[in-house]
N, C-alpha and C positions, 0 to 999 in steps of 0.2 A: 439609609447611610447611602450613601455615592456608589453606584456602581458602575467604575468607570476600568475598561480593561488597560491593560501596561504590557505591554511587551517587552520585559526588560533584558529577555538576553532572545536576540534573533538569527537564528544562527543558517549557517548554510550547507544544506544535504541534498545532494540532489541523489534519484534511483537511476540507473541506466537502465531502461526500459528497452536496448538491443537485447540486454540482456536476459530480460523477464522473457522470453523465447523458452529459453530452456525447460523445461516440463519434470516440477513444477520449479520455478525458480523462487529459491530462499534468501535471504539477506538478512543478516545478525546486526546491529547495529549498537552499541553502548552508547548514552547518550551522557556520560561521563567527557568522551571522545567525542562527539560532536561539540561540546562547549570545550576543546582543548583543555581538558584535564586530564592526570595519569588516571589509568586506569584500575588503580588503586585505593586512590584517596576518595575521602570524605567530601560530599558535595552538603553544602548547608546554602540554605534560603530562608532569608528572614524577610516578613513585613511589616516595617512600621508605621506605613500610610494609613487611608484610611477608604483605600480602593484595594478593589481584588488585580494581587496581581499574578503575574504570566509570568513562567520562567519555561520556555519552550525552544526546540530545535525544529528547521525547515525537516519536512519530509515531503514524502509526493504518494499519497497511497489512494489512487483511483476505487469507485465504487464497487468495480469489482475486483479488488483486491481483498484479501484478507490479513486481517495483524493481528498481532499481541503485543502490548509495552506490558512487560513484567519489570514491578519494582519494587527494592527493598528498605524502607527508611521508618523513620521516627518522626512523631511529631513532639517534638524537645517545647515547646511552652502549654504544655497540657497535662501538667501535674492537676492531682485531686483540688478541685477548691481554689487555685490558685489564680490570682488575677493577671492579664498581660497589659502592655499599657502600647499605647500607640496614640499619632497625633494628625488632627485635620490639616486641611488644608489654610486656616487661622493659626497652627500653631497651639491649639490647644490640647490639652492631653485627656486620652479616655481610656477606658480598659476593659475585658472581658476575660471572661471565665472560659476555658475551653475552645479556642477561635477556627474556624473551620478548615481543612485541605482537603488535597485533594490531586486526580490527575484529569486530564481536559486534549482534548482534539478538538482542532479548529480548517475549517476550509477557506479558501479563499477571499470569501466574501464576510469573515468575521465570525461564522453563526459555529459556537460553540458545543460539543457534548464534553458534559463537564462529570464525572464520578467524584465525589463530596464525602468529605468525613470529618462527624462529628462528632467528640465523647458526649455522654448525656446517659439524667439516672444513675446516676453516680452512689455508691454506698455511704455509709458510714468509715468501713472498714476496707484494707487496701483488698480489692481480689475477690468478688463474692460476685454471684451470681445475677447480683442489680446494675453494676459494671457493664456498660455501654455502649457500642456507636452507633450513632445513624448513619447509614446509606444512603445516596441518592445521586439519580440519576437523571439529567435536566439536558434540556436542547435551549441553548439561549436561558431565558427565564423560568422556559414553564419546564415544572416538574414532572417525566414520565414515569418514574416507579420511584421508591423506596422500600428500606429494610432495616430491623434492628437486628446487629450483630452482637451477644452477649461474650462475655468473659465464662471459661475461657479459649472460645474459640479465637478471638481476638485479643489482644493488649491493650485495654483501654487509656491507658494514661501515655508515657514516653517511652515503652520499650519498641519495639519494632514489627513490623507485619510485612507481607508481602500482598501485594496488592497488582491484581491484571486487569486491564482496559483489554478485550480481545471482540472481533467483529469477525464473520462467517455469515455471507451472502451480507444482506440487509441488517441482522442482529447483532446489534449489541449488545454484548454481558458485561458483568463486573465481577470478580473474586478477592474475599480478601480472608487472611486468616494470619494466626501468629505463627505454627507450624503447622499446618496444613491447610490448603486453601477450600473454603465454601464460597460456591456462588450463589452469589447474593441477589441480582435484579438482570433483568433479562428484558431486552426491547428491541422493537423493529425500528428501525431510522433509516428512510432508505435513500439512495443516490447522495450521498455524502462524500465528498471526494476531500480526505485531509489534506492540511497542507502545513498543516505545526500540529506538534504535540510533545506536552511536557506535566509540566504542574503547575498549581493553581491555587494559592494561599490567602487567606481572608485576613484583615486586618490581625495585627498580633501575632500572627502565625510562622513557626519558626519549623521548617524539616531539616533535618537530617538526612542524605540520599546515601544509602551504603553501596546499592548495585541498582543495576538497570539492564533493560535491552529490550529492541524492539526489532521481532519478526516482521517480515514483510512475506507474503504469499503470493503470486502471479501465476494462473493457471494458464496454458495453453489457450486453449480458446479465446478467452479475455486481451492476451499480449497478443495474439496473431488477427484478432479483429481489428479493422478498416471501418472507416466511412465510409466506401465505396458501397454503392447499391446500382443494380440493372440499370435505375434511373436516373443515377449520375452520371455512370460510364458512358451511358447511350449519349449523355449531352456531351460528357467532355471528348467524345472520338466524333461529336459531328461538329466540332469547334477546332478541332486536331491537326496539324498541319504535321506533326513529327510522322515521321515514312516508315518508323518501328512500332506505334500507337497502334491497339487493333485488337481483335479478337484471335487468340490461337486454340487452335488442338490438338490433341495426340495425333503423331502422323504414323508412327510406328517405334518398335523398339527392340532392344537386344541387348538382353538384361542375363548374367549370373545367377537364377535363380536361389541357388545356396548364397548365396552375396544380398542380391538385391530385387525387392518385387514390387510392382507398381502399384497404386492404391485405387488405381480406376482407369476409367479412360474419358482423359480431364480436356474441361475447355476451360480456356482461363481470359482475362483482358491484364492485356500489358498497357502498365502504364509508366509516362515519365515522373521522376522524383527529383528533380535537381540534375545532378549527373548521370544519373543510372535507371536501372528500370525495377518498377516493383509488378510483381507478376501477381493477380488477384484472381483467386479459386472463385469461377462462375457452376461448377457443375460438373458430375459427372466421379464421382467417388464411391470405390464398391466398399474399403476396409476406411469403418470406423464414418459410414456414410450419416450418421444423424449428430455428429459430431462436428462434421465440415459443413459451413455454413455462406452463402454467398457475400463474398464481400471481406473474405479472408485471405489473410497474405501467404501464398506457396511459395515462394522465392525472389531472391534479391538480387540484379544486374549491378555490376558496378565495373564500370570500364575498364579497360586492361590501355596499355601503352599501343597497341596491336589493333587499329581498328575493324569493328567487328565481333572481336571476343571481350566479354564480360568475364571476371567472377563473379560464381555465384554462390547461394546461398540457398537450398534446397529446406524445406518440413518435411518431413515423411509425413505417410497415412496415419502415425501415431503423434505426431507433430514434435516432433526432435530433429533439431537441423543438421545438416549434413552445407559440410562447407570444404575439407580437404581436398585442395587441388582438384577441386570442381570447376569446370570451363563451359560456357554456352559462347558459340558460335555461330553468325547468322549471315545467312548468303543471300543476296539479293532481297531483303527485308521481306523473304517470304517463307527460308524455312529455319527453324534454328534447331541447332544440334546440341546436347547437353550433355559431356562425359562426365561417367563417376570411375576416376581413374581407380580406386580405393577397389570397386566394387566389382571392377572389367564389367562395365557394363554401360550403355548408353541409351538416353530419347529424342525421338527426333519431336519437332511441332513445325503447324504447318497455319499459315495466316488463312483466318477464317474470316468473309462477309457480315455474319453475326452467327448468336451462340446458336 
């Protein structure tokens, strides 16, 4: 059988990583909503071709993100020993019993991680322990792992099962069950940035999707990490003509200790980002010192209509954002005062020649 990927539904879904800075950041999405279907509608997918069909929605899940796709569905073309038909490119009719189906994650290069399911080893009578589904996790055309699940843990024919594909760190895992989920497959797949997620149907398969939910969790360390490091920052500054760009360090502080405590004796790099600036952490964290890494975003400055004044978002030592009425004021390109009005506090930074 010729295996061709057909992205039959390619839908727009963008994750706003500015929101991902919240700790931790979770986002829930119903795939039917992404397909512009009412949330209580039943989504039916039918494949009558001789190629593998993909019905997917755009997402954007970096390899540092955890995600969980949960779906409740039925494989309708899956009655015991009944043959289902499809046609090849020449119009010739073919038939198959128990066509395969599943859920899939695809990266921007077209690589796919698929959890596919196929009913096997059916008994002569309805619903016995011999009725089973073969679950397979594959990367492109390479099978990574497989497992057999028997009735009554699953519905082997046309009734509904819940399927979960999730990733924690680099580990993909798949669970399935009719009433209670059973983890069947778990395998490490490193550095796989998911661009699309959805459903996969082999020739003659038909799915009826009752509900689905995609949960994405971005942890603050990953969300705040930038591409800057000491070498790239130094190289950038060697060529910079921006009077504000450079290394800045803590000069002094005036804090209400009941409302705000500074997390360390910080050193930063101030780098232009379009119209504003990013304050990149270099060193000095005392609180959560093992979590803060060189190159992480500590603050973002956005210019106001008043010269030398900037709205600022500041990520505290626990990586929680503070932005309510925060203002940074710069004097003579040498001194920066950051006001935290709701905490009755301020800190001052001064330019230094090197960290």
